[in-house]
C-alpha positions as CSV (number, residue, x, y, z in Angstrom):
1,M,0.0,0.0,0.0
2,W,1.3,3.4,-1.0
3,Q,1.9,6.0,1.8
4,V,1.6,9.7,1.0
5,E,4.3,11.8,2.6
6,R,3.2,15.4,3.4
7,V,5.8,17.9,2.3
8,N,6.0,21.0,4.5
9,C,6.4,24.1,2.2
10,C,5.0,26.8,4.4
11,P,7.5,29.4,5.7
12,T,8.1,30.5,9.3
13,I,6.8,33.9,10.4
14,A,8.7,35.9,13.0
15,F,7.2,39.3,14.0
16,D,9.8,42.0,14.8
17,P,9.4,43.8,18.2
18,V,7.2,46.9,17.7
19,Q,9.3,50.0,17.9
20,E,7.4,53.0,19.4
21,G,8.2,56.7,19.2
22,A,7.1,59.4,21.6
23,C,3.4,60.1,22.0
24,K,2.0,63.3,20.4
25,G,-0.5,65.6,21.8
26,D,-3.3,64.2,19.6
27,G,-3.0,60.7,21.1
28,T,-0.9,59.3,18.3
29,K,2.7,58.1,18.0
30,P,5.0,57.0,15.3
31,I,5.8,53.2,15.3
32,T,7.6,50.7,13.2
33,V,6.2,47.2,12.6
34,G,7.7,44.4,10.7
35,A,8.1,40.7,10.2
36,T,10.6,38.2,8.7
37,V,9.3,35.3,6.5
38,T,11.7,32.4,6.4
39,P,11.1,29.8,3.6
40,G,10.2,26.2,4.6
41,P,12.8,23.4,4.1
42,N,11.1,22.1,1.0
43,S,10.3,25.5,-0.7
44,G,10.5,25.3,-4.4
45,A,9.8,28.9,-5.3
46,P,10.5,32.4,-3.7
47,V,8.2,33.3,-0.9
48,Q,5.6,36.0,-1.5
49,A,3.9,37.6,1.4
50,E,1.9,40.7,2.6
51,L,2.1,42.7,5.8
52,V,-1.4,43.7,7.0
53,L,-2.1,46.4,9.6
54,D,-5.7,46.7,10.8
55,G,-7.0,45.1,7.6
56,T,-4.9,47.2,5.2
57,I,-2.0,45.8,3.2
58,V,1.0,48.1,4.2
59,D,3.9,46.2,2.6
60,S,4.4,43.2,0.3
61,G,7.2,41.5,-1.5
62,T,8.8,38.5,-3.0
63,A,12.0,36.9,-1.8
64,S,15.1,37.0,-4.0
65,S,15.3,33.2,-4.2
66,P,13.6,30.0,-2.9
67,T,15.9,29.9,0.1
68,A,16.1,33.6,0.9
69,P,14.0,35.1,3.7
70,L,11.7,38.0,3.1
71,S,11.6,41.1,5.3
72,L,8.5,43.3,5.5
73,S,8.1,46.6,7.4
74,Y,6.0,49.6,7.8
75,Y,6.4,53.0,9.5
76,P,3.2,54.9,10.1
77,P,4.2,58.4,11.4
78,S,1.0,58.8,13.4
79,L,-0.9,55.8,14.7
80,A,-3.8,56.3,17.1
81,S,-3.9,54.9,20.6
82,G,-5.6,51.5,21.1
83,T,-5.2,47.9,20.1
84,H,-4.0,47.2,16.6
85,N,-4.0,43.9,14.6
86,L,-0.9,42.9,12.6
87,A,-0.7,39.9,10.3
88,V,1.4,38.3,7.6
89,T,-0.4,36.7,4.7
90,V,1.7,34.2,2.7
91,T,0.5,34.1,-0.9
92,Q,3.2,31.9,-2.3
93,P,2.9,29.1,-1.3
94,D,-0.7,29.6,-0.2
95,C,-0.3,29.2,3.5
96,G,-2.9,31.6,4.9
97,T,-2.5,34.3,7.5
98,T,-0.5,34.5,10.7
99,P,-1.9,37.2,13.1
100,T,-0.7,39.0,16.1
101,S,-1.7,42.3,17.9
102,F,-0.2,45.1,20.0
103,A,-1.5,48.1,21.9
104,F,-0.5,51.4,23.4
105,D,-2.2,54.3,25.2
106,C,-1.0,57.9,24.7
107,G,-4.1,59.6,26.0
108,V,-5.4,62.7,24.2
109,S,-4.5,66.3,25.0
110,S,-7.5,68.5,26.0
111,E,-6.7,70.8,23.0
112,Y,-8.0,68.1,20.7
113,S,-11.3,67.6,22.7
114,A,-14.7,68.1,21.1
115,D,-15.2,71.2,23.2
116,C,-12.1,72.8,21.6
117,K,-12.5,71.4,18.1
118,R,-16.3,71.3,17.5
119,T,-17.6,74.5,19.1
120,Y,-17.0,78.2,18.6
121,K,-13.7,77.8,20.6
122,R,-12.2,76.3,17.4
123,W,-11.8,79.8,15.9
124,F,-12.4,82.0,18.9
125,C,-9.5,80.7,21.1
126,P,-6.9,81.0,18.4
127,L,-8.2,84.5,17.6
128,L,-7.9,85.6,21.3
129,Y,-4.5,84.0,21.5
130,T,-3.1,85.8,18.4
131,T,-4.7,89.1,19.5
132,M,-3.1,88.8,22.9
133,T,0.3,87.9,21.5
134,V,0.5,90.6,18.8
135,S,-0.8,93.2,21.3
136,F,1.9,92.4,23.9
137,I,4.6,92.3,21.2
138,T,3.5,95.7,19.9
139,A,3.4,97.3,23.4
140,F,6.8,95.9,24.5
141,T,8.5,96.7,21.2
142,L,7.4,100.3,21.3
143,L,8.2,100.6,25.0
144,F,11.8,99.5,24.3
145,M,12.2,101.5,21.1
146,Q,11.0,104.7,22.9
147,T,14.2,104.6,25.0
148,C,16.3,105.2,21.9
149,V,14.2,107.3,19.5
150,P,11.0,109.2,19.8
151,I,8.1,107.6,17.8
152,P,5.0,109.8,17.2
153,G,1.9,108.4,18.9
154,A,3.8,105.6,20.6
155,A,2.5,106.3,24.1
156,A,-1.2,106.0,23.0
157,I,-0.4,102.9,21.0
158,I,1.4,101.3,23.9
159,T,-1.5,102.0,26.2
160,A,-4.1,100.7,23.8
161,A,-2.0,97.5,23.0
162,F,-1.6,96.7,26.7
163,L,-5.3,97.2,27.3
164,V,-6.3,95.0,24.4
165,G,-3.7,92.4,25.4
166,F,-4.9,92.1,29.0
167,I,-8.6,92.0,27.9
168,A,-7.8,89.2,25.5
169,L,-5.8,87.4,28.2
170,A,-8.7,87.6,30.7
171,F,-11.1,86.1,28.2
172,F,-8.5,83.5,27.2
173,Q,-8.0,82.4,30.8
174,W,-11.7,82.2,31.3
175,L,-12.6,80.2,28.2
176,C,-9.5,78.7,26.5
177,T,-6.6,77.6,28.6
178,S,-7.5,73.9,28.1
179,C,-7.6,74.4,24.3
180,V,-3.9,75.5,23.9
181,C,-1.3,73.1,25.3
182,G,1.4,74.9,27.2
183,W,-0.2,78.3,26.5
184,L,2.0,80.2,28.9
185,P,5.5,79.1,27.7
186,K,4.1,79.4,24.1
187,L,3.1,83.0,24.8
188,F,6.4,83.9,26.4
189,W,8.4,82.3,23.5
190,R,6.4,84.3,21.0
191,V,6.7,87.6,22.7
192,L,10.4,87.3,23.6
193,F,11.4,86.0,20.2
194,A,9.4,88.6,18.3
195,V,10.4,91.6,20.5
196,G,14.1,90.5,20.5
197,T,14.1,90.0,16.7
198,I,12.5,93.4,16.1
199,L,15.0,95.2,18.4
200,L,17.8,93.5,16.5
201,M,16.3,94.5,13.2
202,F,16.3,98.2,14.2
203,G,19.6,98.0,16.0
204,Q,21.2,100.7,13.9
205,I,19.0,103.4,15.5
206,C,18.9,101.6,18.9
207,Q,22.3,100.0,19.4
208,A,21.7,99.9,23.2
209,M,19.0,97.3,22.6
210,L,21.2,94.9,20.6
211,I,22.4,92.8,23.5
212,P,19.0,92.7,25.3
213,G,17.3,91.9,22.0
214,L,19.7,89.0,21.3
215,L,19.1,87.6,24.9
216,M,15.3,87.9,24.4
217,L,15.6,86.0,21.1
218,L,17.7,83.2,22.5
219,F,15.6,82.8,25.6
220,G,12.5,82.8,23.4
221,I,13.9,79.9,21.3
222,A,14.7,78.0,24.5
223,L,11.1,78.4,25.6
224,L,10.0,77.2,22.2
225,F,11.8,73.9,22.7
226,N,10.5,73.7,26.3
227,W,7.0,74.0,24.8
228,K,7.8,71.2,22.3
229,K,8.9,68.9,25.2
230,I,5.9,69.8,27.5
231,C,3.3,69.2,24.7
232,Q,5.2,66.4,22.9
233,K,5.2,68.3,19.7
234,S,7.0,67.1,16.6
235,T,9.7,69.0,14.7
236,C,7.1,69.8,12.0
237,D,4.9,71.4,14.7
238,V,7.9,73.6,15.8
239,V,8.6,74.6,12.2
240,K,5.0,75.6,11.6
241,E,4.9,77.5,14.9
242,A,8.1,79.4,14.0
243,M,6.7,80.3,10.5
244,Y,3.5,81.5,12.1
245,V,5.3,83.7,14.6
246,I,7.4,85.3,11.9
247,G,4.5,85.8,9.5
248,A,1.7,86.7,11.9
249,C,3.4,88.3,14.9
250,V,6.7,89.9,13.8
251,S,5.7,91.2,10.3
252,P,2.6,93.3,11.5
253,V,4.7,95.1,14.1
254,V,7.5,95.8,11.7
255,A,4.9,97.2,9.3
256,L,3.5,99.3,12.1
257,L,6.9,100.8,12.9
258,F,7.5,101.7,9.3
259,G,4.1,103.3,9.3
260,L,5.0,105.4,12.3
261,G,8.1,106.8,10.7
262,A,10.8,104.1,10.8
263,S,13.1,104.1,7.8
264,A,15.7,101.9,6.1
265,S,18.5,103.8,7.9
266,W,17.2,102.3,11.2
267,L,18.0,98.8,10.0
268,Y,21.0,97.0,11.4
269,V,23.3,95.9,8.7
270,L,25.1,92.6,9.2
271,F,27.4,92.9,6.2
272,M,27.4,94.3,2.6
273,I,27.0,92.2,-0.5
274,G,28.6,94.5,-3.1
275,S,26.7,97.7,-2.6
276,S,23.6,96.0,-1.1
277,P,23.2,95.7,2.7
278,F,22.4,92.4,4.3
279,T,20.1,93.2,7.2
280,I,18.4,91.3,10.0
281,I,15.2,91.5,7.9
282,T,17.0,89.9,5.0
283,L,18.3,87.1,7.3
284,L,14.8,86.6,8.7
285,I,13.3,86.2,5.2
286,F,16.0,83.7,4.4
287,V,15.2,81.8,7.6
288,L,11.5,81.8,6.7
289,F,12.3,80.4,3.3
290,L,14.3,77.6,4.8
291,L,11.5,76.8,7.3
292,A,9.0,76.8,4.4
293,L,11.2,74.5,2.4
294,Y,11.5,72.1,5.3
295,D,7.8,72.2,5.9
296,S,7.0,71.5,2.2
297,T,9.4,68.6,1.9
298,N,9.1,66.9,5.4
299,C,5.8,67.8,6.8
């Protein structure tokens, strides 16, 4: 009587340890998942397999030879908290699916809550925060500039800016503190960086403010990275924040100063390129270009 010998052609599946990055404020984190598919002892053809995460094929491939292992991997930059199903489906030979699962819990920052994202606070709180920020930047910039050069109408503008800023701050503390993570260090970084940058810009007319301006700028940048750590923000979040501050906080105050009588002769010149001066404003535009380039290519 003939006896049929079963030949084992199915490969061995070994899942790689899940590599987890830092949690983000929205309750997600970057991870790396993967698996190695090792051919069976009697494999006659290269292994073909698919890596499946939560029902979606995220990677697939074919081994280079019948005896070569196949490595599959996937790197989602933002995976939500919870339990996730990972599996390898071997399509050649037809050996079915080998599943596993993993879980993590990052929690969710209150700034992503329904109250902050689905009510009037979605637009009202950022408006209050920007109003408060620009008002304080305007007031402190004119206050410091007044020590070097008289600016027409500066006293009235300083008073009005402080008044608007403190009113916006009062409403913000009443309604919105839970909707902006690390709102206080974020406010301080914005004000210090913007005021310091503007004082450096106009350092030609106000050279006594060059050192204080530089210290404000550096301390502001330190607070930016402190905010990044507190709120678990990504590098892209920091880049977008810096672009926003330069565009929405520094630029309006610089425009106001020129409207009040500032001139190009007030601008601090770093060096000359031929007959053209390279000023702090030129440097800031170049920095803004680099930030935008990074944002468009990496974020």
